[in-house]
C-alpha positions as CSV (number, residue, x, y, z in Angstrom):
1,M,142.5,91.9,-67.0
2,S,144.1,91.4,-63.6
3,I,143.3,93.4,-60.5
4,P,146.2,94.2,-58.3
5,P,146.3,92.2,-55.1
6,E,146.3,95.3,-52.9
7,A,143.1,96.7,-54.5
8,L,141.5,93.2,-54.3
9,Q,142.3,92.9,-50.6
10,K,141.0,96.4,-49.9
11,V,137.7,95.7,-51.6
12,L,137.4,92.3,-49.8
13,Q,137.9,94.0,-46.4
14,E,135.2,96.6,-47.2
15,I,132.8,93.9,-48.2
16,E,133.7,91.8,-45.1
17,M,133.0,94.9,-42.9
18,R,129.6,95.3,-44.6
19,V,128.8,91.6,-44.0
20,M,129.7,91.9,-40.3
21,Q,127.7,95.1,-39.9
22,S,124.7,93.5,-41.6
23,Q,124.9,90.5,-39.3
24,L,124.9,92.8,-36.2
25,E,122.0,94.8,-37.6
26,L,120.1,91.6,-38.5
27,T,120.5,90.3,-34.9
28,N,119.3,93.6,-33.5
29,V,116.3,93.9,-35.8
30,R,115.3,90.3,-35.1
31,Q,115.4,91.1,-31.3
32,Q,113.3,94.2,-31.9
33,I,110.7,92.2,-33.9
34,S,110.5,89.6,-31.2
35,Q,110.0,92.3,-28.6
36,K,107.2,94.0,-30.6
37,Q,105.5,90.6,-31.1
38,R,105.6,90.0,-27.4
39,D,104.2,93.5,-26.8
40,I,101.3,92.9,-29.2
41,R,100.5,89.5,-27.6
42,L,100.5,91.1,-24.1
43,T,98.2,93.9,-25.3
44,D,95.8,91.3,-26.8
45,L,95.7,89.3,-23.6
46,T,95.2,92.4,-21.5
47,M,92.3,93.6,-23.8
48,K,90.8,90.1,-23.6
49,E,90.9,90.1,-19.8
50,L,89.4,93.6,-19.7
51,K,86.4,92.6,-21.8
52,D,85.4,90.2,-19.1
53,I,85.1,93.0,-16.6
54,P,81.8,94.9,-16.4
55,P,82.0,98.4,-18.0
56,S,80.9,100.2,-14.8
57,V,84.1,99.1,-13.1
58,G,87.2,101.3,-13.5
59,V,90.7,100.1,-13.8
60,W,93.9,101.6,-12.3
61,E,96.4,103.0,-14.7
62,G,99.9,103.9,-13.6
63,V,101.0,107.5,-14.2
64,G,104.5,108.1,-12.9
65,K,104.4,107.3,-9.2
66,M,100.7,107.4,-8.8
67,F,97.7,105.5,-10.2
68,L,94.5,106.9,-11.7
69,N,91.1,105.2,-11.8
70,V,90.0,105.4,-15.5
71,P,87.0,103.8,-17.2
72,I,87.7,100.5,-19.0
73,A,86.6,102.0,-22.3
74,T,89.3,104.7,-22.0
75,H,92.0,102.1,-21.1
76,V,91.0,99.8,-23.9
77,A,91.1,102.6,-26.4
78,R,94.6,103.5,-25.3
79,L,95.6,99.8,-25.5
80,E,94.2,99.6,-29.1
81,K,96.1,102.7,-30.1
82,E,99.4,101.2,-28.6
83,K,98.7,97.9,-30.4
84,S,98.2,99.8,-33.7
85,E,101.4,101.7,-33.3
86,S,103.3,98.4,-32.4
87,E,101.9,96.7,-35.5
88,D,103.0,99.7,-37.6
89,Q,106.5,99.5,-36.1
90,L,106.5,95.7,-36.6
91,G,105.8,96.3,-40.3
92,A,108.6,98.7,-40.6
93,L,111.0,96.3,-38.8
94,N,110.0,93.5,-41.2
95,K,110.8,95.8,-44.2
96,K,114.1,96.6,-42.6
97,L,114.8,92.9,-41.9
98,N,114.1,92.1,-45.6
99,Y,116.5,94.9,-46.7
100,L,119.2,93.8,-44.4
101,E,118.9,90.1,-45.4
102,T,119.2,91.2,-49.1
103,T,122.2,93.4,-48.3
104,Y,123.8,90.5,-46.4
105,K,123.2,88.0,-49.2
106,N,124.6,90.4,-51.8
107,A,127.7,91.1,-49.8
108,K,128.3,87.4,-49.3
109,R,127.8,86.8,-53.0
110,N,130.3,89.6,-53.7
111,I,132.9,88.0,-51.4
112,D,132.4,84.6,-53.2
113,D,132.8,86.4,-56.6
114,I,136.0,88.1,-55.5
115,L,137.5,85.0,-54.0
116,G,136.5,83.0,-57.2
117,H,138.0,85.8,-59.4
118,A,141.2,85.9,-57.3
119,Q,142.0,82.2,-57.8
């Protein structure tokens, strides 16, 4: 059974578009993962530094164009919440990365199959 060249070319173009789109999304997701990992490291370092400060001392927290003096415990609790949210987002990004890598590999395999079939 032979597939008409026009249909084969159309299928090949669609798969190539999927490959290019997957590559762009992979790059984007990898950048987002890198940013989340930096955010988590920064939060860890900030919490480590705050643990060395006596609890009776407050810290200044930026709110818009002003700063508020808040207790360290409040600030650390907010940082822990932000870290937890970032870790959840990082987990979701890793799942998305895995899905995109699988999609990319499958599309590349499909291209190889079509090119092998066409010859």
